[in-house]
VEXSEPA-929149 format. One record per residue (C-alpha): residue number from 0; residue in one letter; x, y, z. Coordinates in steps of 0.5 Angstrom, whole numbers. Example, Ala and Ser with C-alpha at 12.3 -4.5 7.8 and 13.67 -1.06 7.14 Angstrom:
<nodes>
i = 0 | aa = a | c1 = 25 | c2 = -9 | c3 = 16
i = 1 | aa = s | c1 = 27 | c2 = -2 | c3 = 14
</nodes>
This chain:
<nodes>
i = 0 | aa = m | c1 = -4 | c2 = 168 | c3 = 56
i = 1 | aa = e | c1 = 4 | c2 = 169 | c3 = 56
i = 2 | aa = a | c1 = 5 | c2 = 166 | c3 = 49
i = 3 | aa = f | c1 = 0 | c2 = 171 | c3 = 46
i = 4 | aa = d | c1 = 4 | c2 = 177 | c3 = 50
i = 5 | aa = f | c1 = 10 | c2 = 174 | c3 = 48
i = 6 | aa = a | c1 = 8 | c2 = 174 | c3 = 40
i = 7 | aa = i | c1 = 5 | c2 = 181 | c3 = 41
i = 8 | aa = v | c1 = 12 | c2 = 184 | c3 = 43
i = 9 | aa = i | c1 = 15 | c2 = 180 | c3 = 37
i = 10 | aa = k | c1 = 10 | c2 = 183 | c3 = 32
i = 11 | aa = e | c1 = 6 | c2 = 189 | c3 = 35
i = 12 | aa = d | c1 = 1 | c2 = 188 | c3 = 29
i = 13 | aa = f | c1 = -1 | c2 = 181 | c3 = 30
i = 14 | aa = a | c1 = -9 | c2 = 181 | c3 = 30
i = 15 | aa = q | c1 = -10 | c2 = 174 | c3 = 32
i = 16 | aa = a | c1 = -6 | c2 = 174 | c3 = 38
i = 17 | aa = y | c1 = -10 | c2 = 180 | c3 = 41
i = 18 | aa = f | c1 = -16 | c2 = 176 | c3 = 39
i = 19 | aa = n | c1 = -14 | c2 = 170 | c3 = 42
i = 20 | aa = k | c1 = -12 | c2 = 173 | c3 = 48
i = 21 | aa = a | c1 = -18 | c2 = 177 | c3 = 49
i = 22 | aa = q | c1 = -22 | c2 = 170 | c3 = 48
i = 23 | aa = i | c1 = -19 | c2 = 167 | c3 = 54
i = 24 | aa = q | c1 = -20 | c2 = 174 | c3 = 58
i = 25 | aa = l | c1 = -27 | c2 = 174 | c3 = 56
i = 26 | aa = d | c1 = -28 | c2 = 166 | c3 = 58
i = 27 | aa = l | c1 = -24 | c2 = 168 | c3 = 65
i = 28 | aa = g | c1 = -29 | c2 = 174 | c3 = 66
i = 29 | aa = q | c1 = -24 | c2 = 179 | c3 = 65
i = 30 | aa = y | c1 = -29 | c2 = 183 | c3 = 61
i = 31 | aa = q | c1 = -25 | c2 = 190 | c3 = 61
i = 32 | aa = k | c1 = -18 | c2 = 187 | c3 = 59
i = 33 | aa = a | c1 = -22 | c2 = 183 | c3 = 54
i = 34 | aa = l | c1 = -25 | c2 = 189 | c3 = 51
i = 35 | aa = q | c1 = -18 | c2 = 192 | c3 = 50
i = 36 | aa = s | c1 = -15 | c2 = 186 | c3 = 47
i = 37 | aa = f | c1 = -21 | c2 = 186 | c3 = 42
i = 38 | aa = l | c1 = -20 | c2 = 193 | c3 = 41
i = 39 | aa = n | c1 = -13 | c2 = 192 | c3 = 39
i = 40 | aa = a | c1 = -15 | c2 = 187 | c3 = 35
i = 41 | aa = n | c1 = -20 | c2 = 191 | c3 = 31
i = 42 | aa = a | c1 = -15 | c2 = 197 | c3 = 30
i = 43 | aa = i | c1 = -11 | c2 = 192 | c3 = 26
i = 44 | aa = r | c1 = -16 | c2 = 188 | c3 = 23
i = 45 | aa = e | c1 = -22 | c2 = 193 | c3 = 22
i = 46 | aa = d | c1 = -29 | c2 = 191 | c3 = 21
i = 47 | aa = d | c1 = -27 | c2 = 183 | c3 = 23
i = 48 | aa = m | c1 = -34 | c2 = 180 | c3 = 24
i = 49 | aa = h | c1 = -32 | c2 = 176 | c3 = 30
i = 50 | aa = t | c1 = -28 | c2 = 181 | c3 = 33
i = 51 | aa = l | c1 = -34 | c2 = 186 | c3 = 33
i = 52 | aa = y | c1 = -39 | c2 = 181 | c3 = 36
i = 53 | aa = h | c1 = -34 | c2 = 180 | c3 = 42
i = 54 | aa = t | c1 = -33 | c2 = 187 | c3 = 43
i = 55 | aa = a | c1 = -40 | c2 = 188 | c3 = 43
i = 56 | aa = e | c1 = -41 | c2 = 182 | c3 = 48
i = 57 | aa = c | c1 = -36 | c2 = 185 | c3 = 52
i = 58 | aa = y | c1 = -39 | c2 = 192 | c3 = 52
i = 59 | aa = e | c1 = -46 | c2 = 188 | c3 = 54
i = 60 | aa = s | c1 = -42 | c2 = 185 | c3 = 60
i = 61 | aa = l | c1 = -40 | c2 = 191 | c3 = 62
i = 62 | aa = e | c1 = -47 | c2 = 194 | c3 = 62
i = 63 | aa = m | c1 = -44 | c2 = 200 | c3 = 57
</nodes>
C-alpha cells in the first residue's frame, strides 16, 4: 500500500495507482477508504468500467 501512496505523491494523476490501492483496501474490508480511492481513480480516468463496478461494490458494502 505504501508503494501506491508513494506513486500517487510522485504523480497525482496516476489513476492505476489509485485503482490498485483501492483494490487492496477493498480486499481488506476497508470499504470507505476503497470508495474514496476508486472515486479518485474515476476522476482521472472517467467511465472506466472496472472502476465504476468496484465503486458500486463499495457503495453496496457500505449499504449506501
